[in-house]
C-alpha positions in Angstrom: 26.0 99.5 143.2 22.6 101.2 143.0 19.3 99.8 142.1 18.9 101.4 138.4 20.0 97.8 137.3 16.9 95.6 137.0 17.9 93.1 134.5 20.8 92.7 136.7 18.3 92.0 139.9 16.2 89.7 137.6 19.3 87.3 136.5 20.2 87.3 140.2 16.9 86.3 141.3 16.7 83.5 138.8 20.1 82.2 139.5 19.1 81.9 143.4 15.6 80.4 142.7 17.1 78.2 140.2 20.2 77.1 143.2 17.3 77.0 146.0 14.9 74.9 143.4 18.0 72.5 142.7 18.9 72.0 146.5 15.6 71.2 147.5 14.9 68.8 145.2 18.2 67.2 145.5 18.0 66.6 149.2 21.8 67.3 149.1 21.7 68.2 153.0 19.6 69.4 155.8 21.3 72.8 155.9 22.2 74.6 152.5 24.7 77.9 153.9 25.4 78.3 150.0 21.7 79.3 148.9 21.6 81.3 152.3 24.8 83.4 151.4 23.5 84.2 148.1 20.2 85.3 149.3 22.3 87.6 151.9 24.3 89.1 149.2 21.5 89.8 147.3 19.5 91.5 150.1 22.6 93.0 150.8 22.9 94.7 147.4 19.3 95.2 147.3 18.9 97.5 150.3 22.3 99.1 149.9 23.9 97.5 153.1 27.3 98.9 154.2 29.8 97.0 155.5 32.6 98.1 157.1 35.7 96.5 158.9 35.3 93.1 157.7 39.1 92.6 157.1 39.0 92.7 161.0 37.9 89.0 160.8 40.2 86.4 161.4 40.1 83.6 158.5 40.7 80.8 160.7 40.5 79.5 164.4 37.4 80.0 166.4 35.2 82.9 166.2 32.3 84.5 168.2 30.4 87.3 166.5 28.7 89.2 169.3 26.8 92.6 168.4 23.7 94.4 168.8 20.0 93.6 167.2 18.1 96.1 165.4 16.0 94.2 163.0 15.2 91.2 161.3 17.9 92.3 158.3 20.7 92.1 161.0 21.1 88.4 159.8 21.8 89.0 156.1 24.4 92.3 157.0 26.4 89.5 159.5 26.3 86.3 156.7 27.4 88.6 154.0 30.1 90.8 155.9 31.6 87.9 157.6 31.4 86.0 154.1 35.0 84.6 154.0 33.6 82.7 157.4 30.4 80.3 157.4 28.8 82.1 160.2 25.9 79.9 162.3 23.8 82.2 163.4 22.2 81.5 167.1 18.6 82.9 167.4 15.8 82.9 169.7 13.1 80.1 169.0 10.6 81.7 171.7 7.4 83.9 170.0 9.4 83.3 166.7 7.5 81.8 163.5 8.1 78.2 163.5 8.2 78.0 159.5 10.7 81.0 159.7 13.0 79.5 162.1 12.8 76.4 159.9 14.1 78.0 156.4 16.6 80.1 158.4 17.8 76.6 160.1 18.0 75.0 156.5 19.2 78.0 154.7 22.1 79.1 157.5 22.4 76.4 159.6 21.1 78.2 162.7 20.8 77.0 165.9 18.0 78.3 168.1 18.0 79.0 172.1 15.4 79.8 174.4 16.9 83.0 175.9 14.3 82.9 179.2 15.7 79.5 180.5 19.4 78.4 181.1 19.5 76.7 178.0 22.6 74.4 178.4 22.4 72.1 175.6 22.3 75.4 173.2 25.2 76.6 175.0 27.3 73.5 174.9 26.4 73.1 170.8 28.0 76.9 170.5 31.1 76.1 172.6 31.2 72.8 170.4 31.4 74.9 167.4 34.1 77.6 168.7 36.3 74.2 169.9 36.5 72.8 166.5 37.7 76.1 165.2 34.3 77.3 163.3 32.0 80.2 163.6 29.3 81.2 165.7 26.9 84.2 166.2 25.1 85.5 168.9 22.8 88.5 169.4 23.1 88.7 173.5 20.4 91.6 173.7 17.7 89.0 173.2 15.3 91.4 172.1 15.3 93.7 168.9 15.6 97.4 169.3 13.8 98.4 166.4 13.6 101.9 165.0 15.1 103.3 168.6 18.5 101.3 168.0 19.1 101.6 171.7 21.5 98.9 173.1 20.4 97.6 176.2 21.8 94.6 179.0 23.0 91.4 177.3 22.1 88.1 178.2 25.1 86.6 180.0 25.6 83.2 178.2 27.9 85.3 176.1 29.9 85.5 178.9 29.9 81.9 179.8 30.8 80.8 176.4 33.7 83.0 176.0 35.4 81.7 179.4 34.5 77.7 178.7 36.2 78.4 175.6 39.0 80.8 176.0 41.2 79.7 172.8 38.1 81.5 170.3 38.3 85.4 169.8 35.4 87.4 169.5 34.5 89.5 166.8 32.5 92.8 168.0 29.9 94.6 165.5 27.6 97.3 165.6 24.7 97.7 163.5 23.3 101.3 162.7 20.0 102.5 160.6 18.4 98.8 160.1 15.2 99.3 162.5 13.3 99.8 159.6 13.9 96.4 157.8 11.2 94.4 159.3 10.9 90.6 157.4 7.6 92.1 156.1 9.3 95.4 154.5 11.8 93.1 153.4 10.0 90.9 151.7 7.2 93.4 150.0 10.6 95.5 148.5 12.4 92.3 147.4 12.5 93.5 143.7 13.1 97.4 144.3 14.6 97.5 147.9 14.1 100.7 150.1 16.8 103.6 149.6 17.5 106.0 152.2 20.1 108.6 152.7 21.5 106.6 156.1 22.0 103.2 154.8 21.9 100.0 156.9 25.3 99.6 158.1 27.5 96.8 160.0 31.0 97.4 161.5 33.3 94.9 162.5 35.6 95.7 165.0 39.1 94.0 166.0 38.9 90.7 168.0 39.7 90.3 171.5 39.4 87.8 174.0 39.0 88.1 177.8 41.1 89.4 180.1 42.1 86.7 182.8 39.4 86.1 185.3 40.4 87.3 189.3 37.2 87.3 190.9 34.6 84.7 192.0 32.5 83.0 189.1 29.4 85.4 189.8 31.2 88.8 189.6 33.6 87.7 187.1 30.6 86.7 185.0 29.3 90.8 185.6 32.5 92.3 184.7 32.7 90.0 181.7 29.2 90.9 180.1 30.0 94.5 180.7 33.5 94.1 178.7 32.2 92.4 175.7 29.1 95.0 175.9 31.2 98.2 175.7 33.1 96.4 173.2 30.3 96.2 170.9 28.9 99.9 172.0 32.4 101.6 171.0 31.5 100.6 167.5 28.0 102.7 167.8 27.2 106.4 168.3 27.0 107.3 171.9 23.4 108.1 171.6 22.6 104.2 170.6 23.4 102.9 174.6 20.5 102.0 176.4 19.8 101.4 179.8 22.3 98.3 181.1 19.7 95.6 182.2 20.9 92.6 183.0 19.0 89.9 182.2 18.8 87.0 183.9 16.4 83.1 183.9 13.2 84.5 185.4 14.0 87.9 186.4 16.2 91.1 185.1 18.2 93.7 187.3 19.4 96.9 186.5 23.4 97.4 186.7 24.9 100.4 188.5 
């Protein structure tokens, strides 16, 4: 849909504000995913987001979405693209605006994780979600790639979770042309959007599970992280593959 229908945008905005006001005043519960999904749908429409491969997403069973991270607009594309499932985003809590994190928790039920420590509590929460047959999403680079869009190495927590909950399936996704959509630009252009020839795009791949383990725990984790990262890179143009740096607690090292 093009942006030439301001009356549609105004009507949707009024509906969104009305729903949000009702939910907040009514104190229905501490999380309001229906409002978050509505907002994600509006943002994807307004900023011409393209969703590819949504039919690859299983409609039941534990799912772990894993993909690259370009900018703040990635969240709305993930939520809207995977709208057949209620996705719990896992976001870093260090160095982020506390108000923004609070709103994200309220609107999407997001979980926070400290990327620079062994955040076992957050890992266990994600595992519990998957064991219940629900859905979580992790962005294992731990950093936004911004305008370059180059995918760096993944934190190893995604492989640990996948091994601990082998029944869950992993759905990879690749995001392109979204590096310009920062929080500031999105908020500033809520009423008119930003329209480019290269539209922000998310592509979902086919679900997969890790092959059987056959190495020591540490060696297997390295192999698993590389395998998961490759499934994401397969959904992206080759020039977006950056340096393969393995981030671990307290240090980082380059893999060969």
